[in-house]
Backbone as XML, in Angstrom:
<?xml version="1.0"?>
<chain id="A" units="angstrom">
  <residue number="1" name="MET">
    <atom name="N" x="99.945" y="94.807" z="96.904"/>
    <atom name="CA" x="101.102" y="94.225" z="96.349"/>
    <atom name="C" x="102.258" y="94.383" z="97.223"/>
  </residue>
  <residue number="2" name="VAL">
    <atom name="N" x="102.355" y="95.634" z="97.881"/>
    <atom name="CA" x="103.356" y="95.881" z="98.797"/>
    <atom name="C" x="103.217" y="94.819" z="100.099"/>
  </residue>
  <residue number="3" name="LEU">
    <atom name="N" x="102.076" y="94.658" z="100.472"/>
    <atom name="CA" x="102.018" y="93.809" z="101.691"/>
    <atom name="C" x="102.361" y="92.278" z="101.293"/>
  </residue>
  <residue number="4" name="ILE">
    <atom name="N" x="102.073" y="91.894" z="100.023"/>
    <atom name="CA" x="102.408" y="90.629" z="99.560"/>
    <atom name="C" x="104.002" y="90.552" z="99.537"/>
  </residue>
  <residue number="5" name="MET">
    <atom name="N" x="104.742" y="91.456" z="99.070"/>
    <atom name="CA" x="106.223" y="91.418" z="99.038"/>
    <atom name="C" x="106.700" y="91.447" z="100.477"/>
  </residue>
  <residue number="6" name="LEU">
    <atom name="N" x="106.188" y="92.246" z="101.249"/>
    <atom name="CA" x="106.684" y="92.315" z="102.681"/>
    <atom name="C" x="106.391" y="90.911" z="103.310"/>
  </residue>
  <residue number="7" name="PHE">
    <atom name="N" x="105.394" y="90.202" z="102.904"/>
    <atom name="CA" x="105.090" y="88.783" z="103.564"/>
    <atom name="C" x="106.193" y="87.922" z="102.986"/>
  </residue>
  <residue number="8" name="VAL">
    <atom name="N" x="106.369" y="88.045" z="101.762"/>
    <atom name="CA" x="107.403" y="87.069" z="101.121"/>
    <atom name="C" x="108.740" y="87.184" z="101.714"/>
  </residue>
  <residue number="9" name="ILE">
    <atom name="N" x="109.198" y="88.537" z="101.875"/>
    <atom name="CA" x="110.474" y="88.852" z="102.443"/>
    <atom name="C" x="110.473" y="88.377" z="103.833"/>
  </residue>
  <residue number="10" name="GLY">
    <atom name="N" x="109.423" y="88.476" z="104.575"/>
    <atom name="CA" x="109.470" y="88.121" z="106.043"/>
    <atom name="C" x="109.521" y="86.536" z="106.079"/>
  </residue>
  <residue number="11" name="ILE">
    <atom name="N" x="108.848" y="85.806" z="105.244"/>
    <atom name="CA" x="108.960" y="84.327" z="105.122"/>
    <atom name="C" x="110.289" y="83.868" z="104.829"/>
  </residue>
  <residue number="12" name="PHE">
    <atom name="N" x="110.968" y="84.596" z="103.833"/>
    <atom name="CA" x="112.263" y="84.317" z="103.348"/>
    <atom name="C" x="113.323" y="84.383" z="104.649"/>
  </residue>
  <residue number="13" name="TYR">
    <atom name="N" x="113.148" y="85.414" z="105.419"/>
    <atom name="CA" x="114.144" y="85.557" z="106.609"/>
    <atom name="C" x="113.779" y="84.563" z="107.698"/>
  </residue>
  <residue number="14" name="VAL">
    <atom name="N" x="112.526" y="84.257" z="107.798"/>
    <atom name="CA" x="112.136" y="83.284" z="109.005"/>
    <atom name="C" x="112.741" y="81.834" z="108.524"/>
  </residue>
  <residue number="15" name="VAL">
    <atom name="N" x="112.451" y="81.559" z="107.218"/>
    <atom name="CA" x="112.943" y="80.242" z="106.773"/>
    <atom name="C" x="114.595" y="80.201" z="106.815"/>
  </residue>
  <residue number="16" name="ARG">
    <atom name="N" x="115.222" y="81.293" z="106.390"/>
    <atom name="CA" x="116.660" y="81.330" z="106.352"/>
    <atom name="C" x="117.201" y="81.177" z="107.753"/>
  </residue>
  <residue number="17" name="GLU">
    <atom name="N" x="116.637" y="81.817" z="108.797"/>
    <atom name="CA" x="117.078" y="81.876" z="110.154"/>
    <atom name="C" x="116.780" y="80.462" z="110.871"/>
  </residue>
  <residue number="18" name="HIS">
    <atom name="N" x="115.651" y="79.680" z="110.424"/>
    <atom name="CA" x="115.217" y="78.517" z="111.110"/>
    <atom name="C" x="115.068" y="77.441" z="110.021"/>
  </residue>
  <residue number="19" name="PHE">
    <atom name="N" x="116.154" y="77.294" z="109.189"/>
    <atom name="CA" x="116.095" y="76.372" z="108.099"/>
    <atom name="C" x="116.136" y="74.847" z="108.810"/>
  </residue>
  <residue number="20" name="ALA">
    <atom name="N" x="116.972" y="74.811" z="109.696"/>
    <atom name="CA" x="117.098" y="73.439" z="110.392"/>
    <atom name="C" x="115.686" y="72.946" z="110.912"/>
  </residue>
  <residue number="21" name="HIS">
    <atom name="N" x="114.814" y="73.821" z="111.234"/>
    <atom name="CA" x="113.619" y="73.454" z="111.856"/>
    <atom name="C" x="112.588" y="73.410" z="110.681"/>
  </residue>
  <residue number="22" name="ALA">
    <atom name="N" x="112.732" y="74.044" z="109.571"/>
    <atom name="CA" x="111.815" y="74.130" z="108.570"/>
    <atom name="C" x="112.083" y="73.120" z="107.399"/>
  </residue>
  <residue number="23" name="SER">
    <atom name="N" x="113.408" y="72.557" z="107.332"/>
    <atom name="CA" x="113.647" y="71.633" z="106.185"/>
    <atom name="C" x="112.899" y="70.273" z="106.196"/>
  </residue>
  <residue number="24" name="PRO">
    <atom name="N" x="112.531" y="69.717" z="107.391"/>
    <atom name="CA" x="111.788" y="68.452" z="107.287"/>
    <atom name="C" x="110.383" y="68.721" z="106.577"/>
  </residue>
  <residue number="25" name="TYR">
    <atom name="N" x="110.011" y="70.035" z="106.639"/>
    <atom name="CA" x="108.589" y="70.357" z="105.987"/>
    <atom name="C" x="108.669" y="70.653" z="104.536"/>
  </residue>
  <residue number="26" name="LEU">
    <atom name="N" x="109.826" y="70.801" z="103.988"/>
    <atom name="CA" x="109.987" y="71.146" z="102.540"/>
    <atom name="C" x="109.445" y="70.385" z="101.563"/>
  </residue>
  <residue number="27" name="PRO">
    <atom name="N" x="109.429" y="69.003" z="101.669"/>
    <atom name="CA" x="108.643" y="68.222" z="100.669"/>
    <atom name="C" x="107.263" y="68.475" z="100.724"/>
  </residue>
  <residue number="28" name="TYR">
    <atom name="N" x="106.670" y="68.727" z="101.786"/>
    <atom name="CA" x="105.179" y="68.879" z="102.021"/>
    <atom name="C" x="104.799" y="70.128" z="101.315"/>
  </residue>
  <residue number="29" name="LEU">
    <atom name="N" x="105.791" y="71.205" z="101.650"/>
    <atom name="CA" x="105.542" y="72.629" z="101.083"/>
    <atom name="C" x="105.440" y="72.565" z="99.414"/>
  </residue>
  <residue number="30" name="ILE">
    <atom name="N" x="106.469" y="71.799" z="98.880"/>
    <atom name="CA" x="106.513" y="71.637" z="97.524"/>
    <atom name="C" x="105.281" y="70.982" z="97.008"/>
  </residue>
  <residue number="31" name="LEU">
    <atom name="N" x="104.728" y="69.790" z="97.666"/>
    <atom name="CA" x="103.515" y="69.345" z="97.221"/>
    <atom name="C" x="102.369" y="70.267" z="97.413"/>
  </residue>
  <residue number="32" name="LEU">
    <atom name="N" x="102.383" y="71.172" z="98.301"/>
    <atom name="CA" x="101.404" y="72.093" z="98.522"/>
    <atom name="C" x="101.318" y="73.171" z="97.448"/>
  </residue>
  <residue number="33" name="ILE">
    <atom name="N" x="102.447" y="73.518" z="96.937"/>
    <atom name="CA" x="102.655" y="74.527" z="95.988"/>
    <atom name="C" x="102.202" y="74.097" z="94.507"/>
  </residue>
  <residue number="34" name="CYS">
    <atom name="N" x="102.391" y="72.718" z="94.396"/>
    <atom name="CA" x="101.949" y="72.227" z="92.990"/>
    <atom name="C" x="100.366" y="72.548" z="92.749"/>
  </residue>
  <residue number="35" name="PRO">
    <atom name="N" x="99.398" y="72.093" z="93.495"/>
    <atom name="CA" x="98.135" y="72.394" z="93.230"/>
    <atom name="C" x="97.814" y="73.962" z="93.167"/>
  </residue>
  <residue number="36" name="LEU">
    <atom name="N" x="98.501" y="74.701" z="93.960"/>
    <atom name="CA" x="98.249" y="76.031" z="93.945"/>
    <atom name="C" x="98.750" y="76.831" z="92.631"/>
  </residue>
  <residue number="37" name="MET">
    <atom name="N" x="99.803" y="76.331" z="92.162"/>
    <atom name="CA" x="100.398" y="76.830" z="90.867"/>
    <atom name="C" x="99.470" y="76.431" z="89.809"/>
  </residue>
  <residue number="38" name="HIS">
    <atom name="N" x="98.914" y="75.083" z="89.862"/>
    <atom name="CA" x="98.017" y="74.681" z="88.884"/>
    <atom name="C" x="96.576" y="75.772" z="88.875"/>
  </residue>
  <residue number="39" name="PHE">
    <atom name="N" x="96.256" y="75.785" z="90.041"/>
    <atom name="CA" x="95.012" y="76.494" z="90.288"/>
    <atom name="C" x="95.110" y="78.029" z="89.777"/>
  </residue>
  <residue number="40" name="PHE">
    <atom name="N" x="96.059" y="78.649" z="90.151"/>
    <atom name="CA" x="96.366" y="80.127" z="89.864"/>
    <atom name="C" x="97.039" y="80.284" z="88.493"/>
  </residue>
  <residue number="41" name="GLY">
    <atom name="N" x="97.834" y="79.381" z="88.036"/>
    <atom name="CA" x="98.775" y="79.546" z="86.894"/>
    <atom name="C" x="97.890" y="79.395" z="85.604"/>
  </residue>
  <residue number="42" name="HIS">
    <atom name="N" x="96.868" y="78.574" z="85.526"/>
    <atom name="CA" x="96.319" y="78.206" z="84.263"/>
    <atom name="C" x="95.416" y="79.526" z="83.740"/>
  </residue>
  <residue number="43" name="GLY">
    <atom name="N" x="95.258" y="80.455" z="84.610"/>
    <atom name="CA" x="94.582" y="81.599" z="84.082"/>
    <atom name="C" x="93.091" y="81.324" z="83.634"/>
  </residue>
  <residue number="44" name="GLN">
    <atom name="N" x="92.724" y="81.889" z="82.636"/>
    <atom name="CA" x="91.365" y="81.881" z="82.162"/>
    <atom name="C" x="91.094" y="80.873" z="81.061"/>
  </residue>
  <residue number="45" name="HIS">
    <atom name="N" x="90.994" y="79.649" z="81.425"/>
    <atom name="CA" x="90.743" y="78.695" z="80.357"/>
    <atom name="C" x="89.273" y="78.864" z="79.939"/>
  </residue>
  <residue number="46" name="GLY">
    <atom name="N" x="89.183" y="78.802" z="78.591"/>
    <atom name="CA" x="87.688" y="78.942" z="78.116"/>
    <atom name="C" x="87.223" y="80.368" z="77.926"/>
  </residue>
  <residue number="47" name="SER">
    <atom name="N" x="88.107" y="81.379" z="78.279"/>
    <atom name="CA" x="87.494" y="82.649" z="78.221"/>
    <atom name="C" x="87.886" y="83.129" z="76.887"/>
  </residue>
  <residue number="48" name="LYS">
    <atom name="N" x="86.952" y="83.805" z="76.157"/>
    <atom name="CA" x="87.030" y="84.144" z="74.837"/>
    <atom name="C" x="87.513" y="85.682" z="74.689"/>
  </residue>
  <residue number="49" name="THR">
    <atom name="N" x="88.626" y="85.910" z="73.869"/>
    <atom name="CA" x="88.927" y="87.302" z="73.722"/>
    <atom name="C" x="88.023" y="88.031" z="72.639"/>
  </residue>
  <residue number="50" name="LYS">
    <atom name="N" x="88.301" y="89.240" z="72.521"/>
    <atom name="CA" x="87.367" y="90.038" z="71.546"/>
    <atom name="C" x="87.642" y="89.525" z="70.023"/>
  </residue>
  <residue number="51" name="ILE">
    <atom name="N" x="88.975" y="89.167" z="69.887"/>
    <atom name="CA" x="89.330" y="88.657" z="68.527"/>
    <atom name="C" x="88.490" y="87.347" z="68.235"/>
  </residue>
  <residue number="52" name="ASP">
    <atom name="N" x="88.441" y="86.524" z="69.304"/>
    <atom name="CA" x="87.779" y="85.252" z="68.984"/>
    <atom name="C" x="86.295" y="85.420" z="68.779"/>
  </residue>
  <residue number="53" name="ARG">
    <atom name="N" x="85.654" y="86.349" z="69.520"/>
    <atom name="CA" x="84.302" y="86.679" z="69.319"/>
    <atom name="C" x="83.996" y="87.432" z="67.927"/>
  </residue>
  <residue number="54" name="ASP">
    <atom name="N" x="84.837" y="88.125" z="67.579"/>
    <atom name="CA" x="84.679" y="88.803" z="66.117"/>
    <atom name="C" x="84.737" y="87.828" z="65.111"/>
  </residue>
  <residue number="55" name="GLU">
    <atom name="N" x="85.735" y="86.883" z="65.173"/>
    <atom name="CA" x="85.852" y="85.832" z="64.110"/>
    <atom name="C" x="84.790" y="84.900" z="64.076"/>
  </residue>
  <residue number="56" name="LYS">
    <atom name="N" x="84.078" y="84.567" z="65.237"/>
    <atom name="CA" x="83.001" y="83.794" z="65.402"/>
    <atom name="C" x="81.728" y="84.243" z="64.742"/>
  </residue>
  <residue number="57" name="GLU">
    <atom name="N" x="81.657" y="85.536" z="64.869"/>
    <atom name="CA" x="80.477" y="86.373" z="64.308"/>
    <atom name="C" x="80.476" y="86.364" z="62.804"/>
  </residue>
  <residue number="58" name="LYS">
    <atom name="N" x="81.648" y="86.278" z="62.192"/>
    <atom name="CA" x="81.788" y="86.457" z="60.700"/>
    <atom name="C" x="81.210" y="85.281" z="60.025"/>
  </residue>
</chain>
């Protein structure tokens, strides 16, 4: 987790210092983030919790 935070902070400073160079790629980065958010954000579709299994057994 610490390495991820250091990576995010590093990316923030690189983008902040070189925004003029990075700004043309911003629309592409947003388009890249969308599928990643869908892939990682939906979580566990179809997974059954203990409560669901208990109700089904009754």
